[in-house]
C-alpha positions as CSV (number, residue, x, y, z in Angstrom):
1,M,0.0,0.0,0.0
2,S,2.8,2.4,0.9
3,E,4.2,2.4,-2.6
4,E,1.0,4.0,-3.9
5,I,1.6,7.1,-1.7
6,K,3.0,10.3,-3.1
7,R,5.9,11.5,-0.9
8,P,6.7,15.2,-0.5
9,N,10.2,16.2,-1.4
10,I,11.3,17.1,2.1
11,Q,14.1,14.6,3.0
12,G,17.0,16.7,4.4
13,K,15.1,19.9,4.2
14,K,14.1,22.1,7.2
15,P,10.4,22.2,8.1
16,I,8.8,25.6,7.4
17,L,7.6,25.8,11.0
18,K,11.0,24.8,12.6
19,K,12.2,28.3,13.1
20,I,8.8,29.5,14.4
21,F,8.6,26.5,16.8
22,D,12.2,27.3,18.0
23,V,11.4,31.0,18.7
24,A,8.1,30.1,20.5
25,E,9.7,27.4,22.6
26,A,12.6,29.7,23.6
27,A,10.0,32.2,24.9
28,L,8.1,29.5,26.6
29,A,11.2,28.2,28.4
30,V,11.8,31.6,30.1
31,G,8.6,31.4,32.2
32,N,9.0,27.7,32.7
33,G,12.6,27.7,33.8
34,K,12.2,30.0,36.9
35,T,11.5,28.1,40.1
36,P,13.0,28.5,43.6
37,F,14.0,24.8,43.5
38,N,16.5,25.0,40.6
39,D,19.6,25.2,42.9
40,E,18.4,22.3,45.0
41,V,18.2,19.7,42.2
42,E,21.1,17.8,40.7
43,V,20.9,17.2,36.9
44,K,22.9,14.7,35.0
45,H,23.0,16.2,31.5
46,D,23.4,14.4,28.2
47,V,23.1,10.8,29.4
48,V,23.2,8.6,26.2
49,Y,20.3,6.2,26.2
50,K,20.7,4.9,22.7
51,T,23.0,5.1,19.7
52,V,21.5,4.6,16.2
53,D,23.1,5.1,12.8
54,G,26.1,6.8,14.5
55,Q,23.8,9.3,16.4
56,D,23.8,9.5,20.2
57,L,20.3,10.2,21.7
58,H,20.3,11.8,25.1
59,M,18.3,12.3,28.2
60,D,18.7,14.6,31.2
61,I,18.1,13.0,34.5
62,Y,16.8,15.1,37.4
63,L,17.6,13.6,40.8
64,P,14.9,14.0,43.4
65,I,15.2,16.8,45.9
66,T,13.2,15.1,48.6
67,K,14.3,11.6,49.5
68,L,11.1,9.5,49.9
69,P,10.9,6.4,52.0
70,G,11.0,3.3,49.8
71,K,11.6,3.2,46.1
72,T,11.7,6.3,43.9
73,P,8.9,7.0,41.4
74,V,9.9,7.9,37.8
75,I,8.7,10.7,35.5
76,Y,9.5,10.2,31.8
77,D,9.0,13.4,29.8
78,I,8.9,13.7,26.0
79,P,9.1,17.4,25.1
80,G,7.2,18.7,22.1
81,G,8.5,20.7,19.2
82,G,6.5,19.7,16.1
83,W,8.4,16.4,15.9
84,C,11.2,18.6,14.3
85,I,13.1,20.3,17.1
86,H,14.6,19.3,20.5
87,N,13.4,21.0,23.7
88,R,14.9,18.7,26.3
89,Q,16.7,21.6,28.1
90,R,13.7,23.9,27.8
91,R,11.6,21.7,30.2
92,N,13.9,22.1,33.2
93,G,11.3,24.0,35.3
94,Y,8.6,21.4,34.6
95,A,11.1,18.6,35.5
96,T,12.2,20.3,38.6
97,L,8.6,20.4,40.0
98,Y,8.4,16.7,39.9
99,A,11.9,16.3,41.3
100,K,10.9,18.6,44.2
101,M,8.1,16.1,45.0
102,G,10.5,13.2,45.1
103,A,10.4,11.7,41.6
104,L,13.4,10.9,39.4
105,V,12.8,12.7,36.1
106,C,14.1,11.7,32.7
107,V,13.7,14.3,29.9
108,I,14.6,12.9,26.4
109,D,15.4,13.8,22.9
110,H,14.4,11.6,20.0
111,R,15.3,11.6,16.3
112,L,13.6,14.3,14.3
113,V,11.7,14.7,11.1
114,P,12.5,14.9,8.2
115,N,15.6,12.8,9.0
116,V,13.3,10.0,10.3
117,F,9.5,9.6,10.4
118,F,7.0,7.7,12.5
119,P,7.4,5.1,13.9
120,Q,11.2,5.6,14.3
121,N,10.7,8.5,16.6
122,L,8.2,6.5,18.7
123,E,10.8,3.6,18.8
124,D,13.3,6.1,20.3
125,C,10.8,7.0,23.0
126,I,10.2,3.3,23.8
127,D,13.9,2.6,23.9
128,G,14.4,5.5,26.3
129,L,11.7,4.0,28.6
130,N,13.4,0.6,28.4
131,F,16.7,2.2,29.3
132,I,15.3,3.2,32.7
133,E,15.5,-0.4,33.6
134,T,19.3,-0.1,33.6
135,L,19.0,2.7,36.2
136,K,16.8,1.0,38.7
137,D,19.4,-0.3,41.1
138,E,21.6,2.8,41.0
139,Y,18.7,5.1,41.9
140,N,16.4,2.6,43.7
141,L,13.6,3.1,41.2
142,D,10.1,1.8,41.4
143,M,9.6,0.2,38.0
144,D,5.9,-0.2,38.8
145,N,5.5,3.6,39.2
146,I,6.5,5.2,35.9
147,T,4.5,8.3,34.8
148,I,4.9,9.3,31.2
149,T,4.3,12.9,30.2
150,G,4.6,14.9,27.0
151,D,3.4,18.1,25.4
152,S,2.3,18.8,21.8
153,S,4.1,16.3,19.5
154,G,5.6,14.9,22.7
155,G,2.0,14.4,24.0
156,H,1.3,12.5,20.8
157,L,4.3,10.2,21.3
158,A,3.6,9.8,25.0
159,S,0.0,8.8,24.3
160,L,1.3,6.1,21.9
161,C,3.7,4.8,24.6
162,G,0.6,4.4,26.7
163,V,-0.9,2.4,23.8
164,A,2.3,0.3,23.6
165,S,2.0,-0.3,27.4
166,S,-1.7,-1.5,27.2
167,V,-2.2,-3.1,23.8
168,P,-0.4,-6.4,23.1
169,G,1.1,-6.5,19.6
170,Y,0.9,-2.8,18.9
171,T,4.7,-2.4,18.5
172,D,4.7,-5.6,16.3
173,K,2.3,-3.8,13.9
174,L,4.8,-1.0,13.6
175,G,7.9,-3.3,13.4
176,I,9.6,-1.5,16.3
177,H,11.1,-2.6,19.6
178,E,8.8,-3.9,22.3
179,L,8.1,-1.8,25.4
180,K,9.4,-3.8,28.3
181,V,8.3,-1.6,31.2
182,K,4.8,-0.8,32.3
183,I,3.5,2.8,32.4
184,A,1.4,3.6,35.5
185,R,-0.2,6.8,34.3
186,C,0.0,9.5,31.6
187,V,0.1,13.3,31.9
188,L,-0.6,14.8,28.5
189,I,-0.3,18.6,27.7
190,S,-1.8,20.1,24.6
191,G,-1.3,16.7,22.9
192,A,-1.3,16.7,19.1
193,F,-3.1,13.3,19.1
194,S,-4.9,13.2,15.8
195,V,-4.4,14.6,12.3
196,K,-8.1,14.8,12.0
197,T,-8.0,17.7,14.5
198,M,-5.0,19.3,12.8
199,Y,-6.8,19.1,9.4
200,K,-9.4,21.5,10.9
201,T,-6.8,24.3,11.1
202,P,-6.0,26.0,7.7
203,C,-2.7,25.0,6.1
204,T,-1.9,22.5,8.9
205,H,-1.3,19.6,6.5
206,T,1.1,21.7,4.4
207,L,3.0,23.0,7.5
208,M,2.9,20.1,9.9
209,V,1.2,16.8,8.9
210,R,3.2,16.1,5.8
211,W,6.4,16.8,7.7
212,A,5.4,14.5,10.5
213,T,4.2,11.6,8.3
214,N,6.1,12.0,5.0
215,T,2.8,11.9,3.1
216,K,2.0,14.5,0.5
217,T,-1.8,14.9,0.6
218,R,-4.6,14.0,3.0
219,S,-5.6,11.1,0.8
220,D,-2.0,9.9,0.8
221,F,-2.1,10.0,4.6
222,W,-5.2,7.7,4.8
223,K,-3.4,5.3,2.4
224,W,-0.3,5.3,4.6
225,E,0.5,1.9,6.2
226,F,0.7,3.5,9.6
227,A,-2.3,5.8,9.4
228,K,-4.3,3.8,12.0
229,E,-1.3,3.3,14.4
230,Y,-0.4,7.0,14.3
231,D,-3.7,7.9,15.9
232,P,-4.0,6.8,19.6
233,Y,-7.8,7.1,19.5
234,N,-7.8,3.9,17.4
235,Y,-6.2,1.9,20.2
236,L,-7.5,3.3,23.5
237,S,-8.8,0.4,25.6
238,K,-10.0,-0.3,29.1
239,D,-6.3,-1.2,30.0
240,Y,-5.0,2.3,29.1
241,P,-3.2,3.9,32.0
242,P,-5.0,6.6,34.1
243,T,-4.6,9.9,32.3
244,Y,-4.6,13.6,32.9
245,N,-5.2,15.9,29.9
246,A,-4.4,19.6,29.9
247,G,-5.6,21.8,27.0
248,G,-6.2,25.5,26.3
249,A,-9.3,27.1,24.7
250,M,-7.0,29.4,22.7
251,D,-4.9,26.5,21.4
252,L,-5.3,26.7,17.6
253,L,-3.1,23.7,16.9
254,C,-4.8,21.1,19.1
255,I,-8.1,22.7,19.9
256,G,-10.6,20.3,21.5
257,E,-8.1,17.4,21.9
258,A,-8.1,17.2,25.7
259,K,-11.9,16.9,25.7
260,N,-11.8,14.4,22.7
261,M,-9.3,12.2,24.5
262,A,-11.4,12.3,27.7
263,E,-14.5,11.3,25.9
264,V,-12.9,8.3,24.3
265,L,-11.2,7.3,27.6
266,N,-14.6,7.6,29.4
267,A,-16.2,5.4,26.8
268,Q,-13.5,2.8,27.5
269,G,-13.9,3.1,31.2
270,V,-10.4,4.5,31.8
271,E,-9.8,6.6,34.9
272,N,-9.0,10.1,33.6
273,E,-9.4,13.8,34.2
274,Y,-9.1,16.7,31.8
275,Y,-9.0,20.5,32.1
276,V,-9.3,23.1,29.4
277,G,-8.1,26.6,30.4
278,K,-10.4,29.4,29.5
279,A,-8.2,32.4,30.1
280,L,-6.8,34.5,27.2
281,T,-3.4,33.1,28.0
282,A,-4.6,29.5,27.4
283,S,-2.8,28.9,24.2
284,H,-0.7,25.9,23.1
285,C,1.2,24.4,26.0
286,Y,0.3,27.5,28.1
287,V,0.7,25.8,31.5
288,F,4.5,26.0,31.2
289,Q,4.3,29.8,31.5
290,L,4.7,29.8,35.3
291,G,5.2,33.5,35.4
292,M,1.5,34.0,34.6
293,K,-0.9,33.5,37.5
294,S,-3.6,31.9,35.3
295,C,-1.0,29.4,34.0
296,R,0.2,28.5,37.4
297,K,-3.4,27.8,38.6
298,D,-3.9,25.4,35.7
299,M,-0.5,23.8,36.2
300,A,-1.5,23.3,39.8
301,K,-4.5,21.2,38.8
302,L,-2.1,18.9,36.8
303,I,0.3,18.7,39.8
304,K,-2.6,18.0,42.2
305,W,-3.8,15.1,40.0
306,F,-0.3,13.6,40.0
307,Y,0.1,14.1,43.7
308,E,-3.3,12.3,44.4
309,Q,-2.4,9.5,42.0
310,E,0.8,8.9,43.9
311,K,-1.0,9.1,47.2
312,K,-3.3,6.3,46.0
313,A,-0.3,4.3,45.1
314,G,1.0,4.7,48.7
315,V,3.6,7.4,48.0
316,D,3.4,10.5,50.2
317,M,4.7,13.5,48.4
318,T,3.0,16.1,50.7
319,E,6.2,18.0,51.7
320,G,7.2,18.7,48.1
321,Y,3.7,19.2,46.9
322,E,3.0,21.9,49.5
323,A,6.3,23.6,48.7
324,I,5.2,23.8,45.0
325,M,1.8,25.2,45.9
326,N,3.4,27.8,48.1
327,F,5.6,28.8,45.2
328,F,2.7,29.1,42.9
329,D,0.8,31.3,45.4
330,N,3.8,33.4,46.3
331,Y,5.6,33.5,43.0
332,K,7.6,36.7,43.1
333,E,8.5,36.4,46.8
334,A,9.4,32.7,46.4
335,L,11.8,33.5,43.5
336,K,13.6,35.9,45.9
337,G,14.2,33.1,48.4
338,K,11.4,33.8,50.9
339,T,9.7,30.7,52.4
340,F,6.1,30.3,53.5
341,T,4.2,27.9,55.8
342,K,0.8,28.6,54.4
343,T,-0.5,29.5,51.0
344,K,-2.1,32.9,50.5
345,A,-4.9,31.4,48.4
346,K,-6.1,29.2,51.3
347,D,-7.3,25.9,49.9
348,Y,-7.6,27.0,46.3
349,Y,-5.2,24.5,45.0
350,I,-5.9,21.8,47.6
351,D,-9.7,21.7,47.5
352,Q,-11.0,23.6,44.5
353,S,-12.6,20.6,42.9
354,K,-15.0,20.0,45.8
């Protein structure tokens, strides 16, 4: 079937949106990178998790600030970037929040389009997850407590890692390496899950989909041998990991995807929660902009969900969680090194859902 598909002449070229993504991500990283915990966390940069075709692929490992009793939970983050740029070092603030609560955090790079296409980039993400197994003794890791997270294109790849963890034979269909570890839960931010959604935005196929899939037209995409496997909605089942979806009402790239994902997960009986920010700041991946109060409030919902999931799993992250909420409530003062014993916003972050 694949030989009938017309391929765009993009091999070796730079995606049109690459520069735009790079500028936008650089701006996003400024607000995300500021936390009062940065100096408290040790980061092992540029750890090679895989070498393929002479290229080393790296992850940064954030060692937990708070030493929890028992084994250490794991966060595995796949940063977005339109499948075409790396943003590993631009997620340091996000990674540090999890490390503050006591998790070991791995933030990865994968091979980029148009040098490779799906499913090779997904295979890299799976290989990075499998690499964590080699770290379990050194860092006393809980291999039954791995949370995968990702944003935008990283949210797409993270969602498919969730599929690989819950659907036997999925990786066989793609002809890629098997996922050998189990994912406990997913945290997905502005996930670019389905090309059906991206098709609703003018010029998205020309600017994004054909670069991500190496298919020239929409009809070519539907003839593509991996069209079904590329879309996580086709493989969500009752065994999919518990999931949190964050989205923004002003997100023109992935509009409606958080709700779409929740509806399909609900239909399958999967434990999940989603939230769509309504503020004017609620654009693509907006929750990373910790300098904005509305973004901090919505990031707090995500962190609260993760905290409660860990509590259900028997892991008490209260000390780090409360420190983060105090930071969110007292942003400017906290960045100056002041400490607080009680949040200014009372129980807003703790108890708003009730």
